[in-house]
N, C-alpha and C positions, 0 to 999 in steps of 0.2 A: 467215831463216835458212833454208839449203838442207837438204832432207830427204835423209838419206844413205842409208837403206835402200835405195834404187835406183841407188848409185852405183857404177861399176865402172870397172877401170882402163882406159884410152883403147885401148890396143892398139896394134901397129905398122902402118906403111904409110900410104897415103890414106885417109882415113874420109869416104866420101859420092863424089859424082860430080866435085867440082871438084878439078882437078889444079893443084898449084902450078907457076907458072912456073918457067923456068930461073932468072930474077932471086929468086925466093922461094927456091929450093933453095938458091942461092948465099949468100943472106942467113942462112939456116938452119945451113949449113955454117959461115960466119963467126962467127956468133953463139952456136952452141951451146957451145962449148969456153969462151968469155967468160962465158956463164951458168953454166956449171959452177964457174968461180972464183969469181963472185958468191956463188953458193949455197954454196961451201965455206968462205966468209968471213963467213956468216951475214948477208949484207945483205938479201937477198930472195930471191925464185924466179920473177921475171920480168923481161924485157926487149925494147924494140921496136928493130927494125933495118930500115933503108931503103937499099939500094945500098950495104950494108958500112959504114954509119955508124950509131952506137949513138944513138937519138933519146931514150930514157927508159929507166930502171932501177926496178924497182918495190923499194921499201923497205917501210916498215910500212903503207903506205897502202890497200895491198891491190890486186886487179886492176882493179877498176873504176875508180877514181880514176887508176890507171895508163893505162889506155885513152884517158881522157878527156884525160889531159895530153898524150900523145902526139897526138892528133887536133888539140890546139891548138898545139903545137910543130912538127908536120909536115903542113901544110896540103896537101902533094902526097899524094894517094891512093895506096894498095898497099903500104904496109907490112908488116911480118913482126911478130907477137907470138910471144915463144917463153915458154914456161912449163914450169918443171922441178919437182922436189920436193927436198926436202932441209930448209930453212929451213920450219919449221911455221906455219900461220896461229895468230891469236890463240888459238884453242880448241883447238891442239894437234894438229888432224888434216891430213889430206893436202889439197893443193890440190884444188880441185873447178872444174870447168867446167860452166856450165848454159846453158840456152837465152839467158837475159838476157846473159851474157858474149858469145855470138855477136852478139847484136843490137846491144850496145853496141859492139864491134870494128866491124862494118859500119858502123854509124852514123858513127864517127868517122874511117872512113878506112882501116881495116885490111882487108887481102885474104887474109891467111893466118893461122893459127895453128898454131904447132908445138907439140906437149906431149909430155911424158916418157912414152913408151908405159906404163909400169908404175908411176910415181910420181905420175900426176896422174889424178884421177877424173873422170868425166862423169856427170852427175845425169840419168838417162833417156838413155842412150846413144843410143837410136833417135831421140828429141827434138831432141836436140843435133846430130846429123848432118843431120837434116831441116831444121833451122834453118840450119845452115851451107851446105847446098845451097841453100834458098830465097833466102839473103843473098848467095850466090855467093864465099862465103868457104871458101877450101881449109883442110881440117882434117887435120892430119898427125901421126901418133905416131911419135916418133923414138927 
């Protein structure tokens, strides 16, 4: 269970020192509208995209199983994870990204995490940004 007392909204822009590539930006632009539709239909609030192809969509399984599944489905590294708000987690709270999320993402082949700037919380924001920098993952608030 994530300790929520130190969770804050991600905020806008590039968070940390790793800039998204032009391909990542293209994937974010492509996927963000699709993710909004998925959230509106209450399917889930996460999606993985690579080169404008949707690799995986989060349903009830949660973010970590989605990341692992995306790594299996897309052996080519460098994909983008999009995470929004709307569909609440099982406990009814806002989606939360923590250091473990960043480590799993990097280990599975993800290179960029784009999150809803006001609707996704970071658990210990400084630690999450440091983990993204350490793993060379671009972290972007949209």
